[in-house]
C-alpha positions as CSV (number, residue, x, y, z in Angstrom):
1,M,151.6,137.4,129.7
2,S,154.4,138.4,131.8
3,D,155.4,141.5,130.3
4,V,154.6,144.8,132.0
5,W,153.8,147.7,129.8
6,L,151.1,149.2,131.6
7,N,152.1,151.1,134.4
8,T,149.2,153.7,134.5
9,L,146.2,155.0,133.1
10,I,147.2,158.8,133.6
11,T,147.7,160.9,130.8
12,N,148.6,164.6,130.2
13,T,145.8,165.3,127.6
14,P,142.6,163.6,125.9
15,Q,144.6,162.8,123.0
16,E,147.2,160.8,124.8
17,G,144.2,159.2,126.5
18,F,142.4,158.3,123.3
19,E,145.9,156.6,122.1
20,L,145.9,154.7,125.1
21,A,142.8,153.5,124.4
22,M,143.8,152.4,121.2
23,T,146.7,150.8,122.6
24,L,144.5,149.0,125.2
25,S,142.1,147.9,122.3
26,R,144.9,146.6,120.0
27,R,146.6,144.7,123.0
28,G,143.3,143.3,123.8
29,V,143.1,141.5,120.3
30,K,146.7,140.4,120.3
31,Y,146.1,138.6,123.8
32,T,143.1,137.0,122.6
33,Q,144.5,135.9,119.2
34,P,148.3,135.7,119.7
35,N,149.0,134.2,116.2
36,P,150.1,137.1,114.1
37,E,149.3,135.0,110.8
38,T,145.5,134.4,111.9
39,L,145.2,138.0,112.9
40,K,146.5,139.1,109.2
41,A,144.2,136.3,107.6
42,L,141.1,137.9,109.8
43,R,141.8,141.4,108.9
44,P,140.3,141.6,105.7
45,E,137.2,140.3,106.9
46,Y,136.4,142.9,109.8
47,A,138.2,145.8,107.7
48,N,135.3,145.6,105.0
49,S,132.5,145.0,107.7
50,A,130.6,147.8,108.9
51,D,129.5,145.4,111.8
52,G,133.2,144.7,112.5
53,L,134.3,148.4,112.4
54,T,131.4,149.3,114.6
55,A,132.6,146.8,117.2
56,A,136.1,147.8,117.2
57,S,134.8,151.5,117.6
58,H,132.8,150.4,120.6
59,V,135.8,148.9,122.2
60,I,137.8,152.0,121.5
61,A,135.1,154.0,122.9
62,V,134.8,151.7,126.3
63,N,138.6,152.0,126.9
64,F,138.5,155.7,126.3
65,Q,135.9,156.2,128.8
66,T,137.8,154.1,131.4
67,V,141.1,156.2,130.7
68,A,138.9,159.4,130.8
69,A,137.6,158.5,134.1
70,A,141.0,157.5,135.7
71,N,142.3,161.0,134.3
72,N,139.2,162.9,136.2
73,Y,138.2,163.6,132.6
74,W,141.1,166.1,132.5
75,R,139.8,168.7,134.8
76,K,142.1,171.3,136.1
77,G,141.8,172.0,139.9
């Protein structure tokens, strides 16, 4: 994958950081399964699975933790 889309983990606010964490999570899935038809076919399985949704939430949380740390948890001064 040669397209550079992530230049920094630094964001202005925690909200922007969470949105970046979501993007990181989605892109991770896209890199893992690049076939859009397969992704669409699998979506109903995990969309209706408590375990699948919990796992997805965990990935987002880990990515948010990474972004928050990169931003010094948005501490001022």
